[in-house]
C-alpha positions in Angstrom: 131.9 -31.2 -8.2 131.7 -34.9 -8.5 133.4 -36.7 -11.5 131.8 -40.0 -12.7 133.4 -42.5 -15.0 131.0 -44.7 -17.0 131.9 -47.4 -19.5 129.2 -46.6 -22.1 129.7 -49.9 -23.9 129.2 -52.0 -20.8 126.2 -49.8 -19.7 124.4 -50.4 -23.0 125.0 -54.1 -23.0 123.7 -54.5 -19.4 120.2 -55.7 -19.2 118.8 -53.3 -16.6 115.3 -54.6 -16.9 113.8 -58.0 -17.0 111.7 -57.5 -20.2 108.0 -58.2 -20.0 107.8 -58.3 -16.2 106.1 -55.9 -13.9 108.4 -53.8 -11.8 106.3 -54.2 -8.7 106.7 -58.0 -8.7 103.1 -58.6 -9.7 101.9 -61.3 -12.1 102.8 -61.4 -15.7 100.6 -59.2 -17.9 97.8 -61.1 -19.7 97.3 -60.0 -23.3 94.5 -60.5 -25.7 97.0 -62.2 -28.1 99.0 -65.0 -26.3 101.7 -65.0 -28.9 102.4 -61.3 -28.5 105.5 -61.5 -26.4 107.1 -64.0 -28.8 107.1 -61.3 -31.5 108.4 -58.5 -29.3 112.0 -57.6 -29.9 113.4 -56.8 -26.5 116.1 -54.4 -27.8 116.0 -51.4 -30.3 118.6 -50.7 -32.9 120.4 -48.7 -30.2 120.4 -51.6 -27.8 117.8 -49.9 -25.5 114.9 -51.9 -24.0 111.6 -51.8 -25.9 108.7 -51.7 -23.4 105.4 -51.3 -25.3 105.6 -51.9 -29.0 102.6 -51.8 -31.3 101.5 -54.4 -33.7 98.9 -53.6 -36.4 97.4 -56.7 -37.9 97.0 -57.0 -41.7 93.6 -57.0 -43.3 91.6 -56.4 -46.4 88.8 -54.2 -47.7 86.8 -53.6 -50.9 87.7 -50.5 -52.9 85.3 -48.3 -54.8 85.4 -50.6 -57.8 84.6 -53.7 -55.7 88.1 -55.1 -55.8 89.6 -56.7 -52.7 92.6 -54.7 -51.4 94.9 -56.4 -48.9 97.4 -54.7 -46.7 100.2 -56.3 -44.6 100.4 -55.9 -40.9 103.3 -54.2 -39.2 105.3 -54.4 -36.0 106.4 -51.0 -34.6 108.9 -50.9 -31.7 109.4 -47.1 -31.5 106.0 -45.6 -30.5 104.7 -43.4 -27.7 101.0 -43.5 -27.1 98.6 -41.3 -25.2 95.1 -42.6 -24.4 92.3 -40.1 -23.5 88.6 -40.7 -22.7 85.9 -38.3 -22.1 82.5 -38.9 -20.5 79.1 -38.3 -22.0 77.2 -36.5 -19.2 73.7 -35.0 -19.3 73.7 -31.7 -17.3 70.4 -30.1 -16.3 70.1 -26.6 -14.8 67.5 -26.0 -12.1 66.4 -22.6 -11.0 67.4 -21.8 -7.4 70.1 -24.5 -7.3 73.8 -23.7 -7.4 75.3 -25.7 -10.2 73.7 -28.3 -12.3 72.3 -31.8 -11.8 74.5 -34.4 -13.6 73.4 -37.7 -14.9 76.1 -40.0 -16.2 75.1 -41.4 -19.5 78.1 -43.4 -20.8 81.8 -43.4 -21.7 82.8 -41.9 -25.0 85.3 -43.6 -27.3 88.9 -43.6 -26.3 91.1 -41.3 -28.4 94.6 -42.6 -29.0 97.5 -40.5 -30.1 100.5 -42.4 -31.4 103.9 -40.8 -32.1 105.8 -43.3 -34.3 109.3 -43.3 -35.5 110.4 -45.7 -38.2 114.1 -46.0 -38.3 116.6 -47.5 -40.7 119.7 -49.1 -39.1 121.8 -47.2 -41.7 122.2 -43.5 -41.1 122.0 -42.6 -44.8 119.1 -44.8 -45.9 115.5 -43.7 -45.6 113.1 -46.4 -44.4 111.0 -46.2 -47.6 109.5 -49.7 -47.4 108.3 -49.4 -43.8 107.0 -45.9 -44.5 105.0 -47.1 -47.6 103.6 -50.0 -45.6 102.5 -47.8 -42.8 100.8 -45.3 -45.1 98.9 -48.2 -46.8 97.7 -49.3 -43.4 96.7 -45.8 -42.4 94.8 -45.2 -45.7 92.7 -48.4 -45.2 89.0 -47.4 -44.7 88.5 -50.1 -42.1 89.0 -50.6 -38.3 92.5 -51.8 -37.6 93.2 -54.7 -35.2 96.0 -53.7 -32.8 98.0 -55.6 -30.2 99.8 -53.6 -27.5 100.2 -54.2 -23.8 99.6 -50.5 -23.2 96.4 -50.3 -25.3 95.2 -53.7 -24.0 95.2 -52.2 -20.4 92.3 -50.1 -21.7 90.7 -53.0 -23.5 91.5 -51.4 -26.8 91.9 -54.1 -29.5 90.6 -52.2 -32.5 91.1 -48.6 -33.7 89.9 -46.3 -36.5 92.3 -43.8 -37.9 91.0 -40.2 -37.6 94.0 -38.4 -38.9 97.8 -38.6 -39.4 100.7 -36.6 -40.5 104.2 -37.6 -41.6 106.6 -34.6 -41.2 110.1 -34.5 -42.4 112.8 -33.7 -39.9 115.9 -31.8 -41.0 119.2 -33.7 -40.6 117.6 -37.1 -40.1 117.8 -39.2 -43.4 117.1 -42.5 -41.7 113.9 -41.6 -39.8 110.3 -41.4 -40.8 108.0 -39.9 -38.1 104.3 -40.2 -37.9 101.8 -38.5 -35.5 98.5 -40.5 -35.6 95.2 -39.8 -34.0 92.7 -42.6 -33.7 89.5 -43.6 -31.9 88.8 -46.9 -30.2 86.4 -49.2 -31.9 84.3 -52.1 -30.6 82.9 -54.5 -33.2 79.2 -54.5 -33.3 77.7 -58.0 -33.5 74.3 -58.3 -34.9 72.1 -61.3 -34.1 69.7 -62.6 -36.6 66.3 -63.5 -35.0 64.3 -66.0 -36.9 
C-alpha cells in the first residue's frame, strides 16, 4: 500500500490550468462575443477552475396586456451542458431490396440540456436573488441569446427553453439546482422586396 501526503491548501491554490487556452497548444478559441473572456471568472467559490461558463443575455418582450417586460441577463459559472442533434432523413422502402433507400433532408435543431447549480458562498443562505432571476429568464416567451465557448463550437448563439425543473436537495441550503431542456434557434431574417 502506498501512502501519499498532499497539502490540500497548496493544491487548491495552484493554478494547474492556463485558463482559456487549449490543452493541445492550438490557437485561442474564437468566440461570437469578443468580450466574453473578460467576464469569465477563472475560479469558482471553491477555488476550482471554471472552464465553460454560460452567459444568458438580458432582453425584453411584450406580455399579454401589451406591456414591455424586461429581464436581466445572468452569468452562470456552474453548468454542465449536453448537446444533441438528430437528422431528418427520408427513408423509402423498395420491394426486393434489403433495407431502405435513405435521402438526407436536413439537420434537426440542436437540443441542449443544461444542469445548473446556483450557489451562495454562505452555507446557510439560499441564493434567492439568483434563483428568482433565472426563473424570470426561463419564463420569458422569447428566444434567449447565449454566450458559451461550448455552445459556440456548435454555432449555437440563441436558444428557446422547452422545459425546466428546480428540485430541492436535502441537506443543501445554499444550492439551487436547475435541469433545463432547450432547442437551438436561428433568427429568421425576412427581406422586403419592393
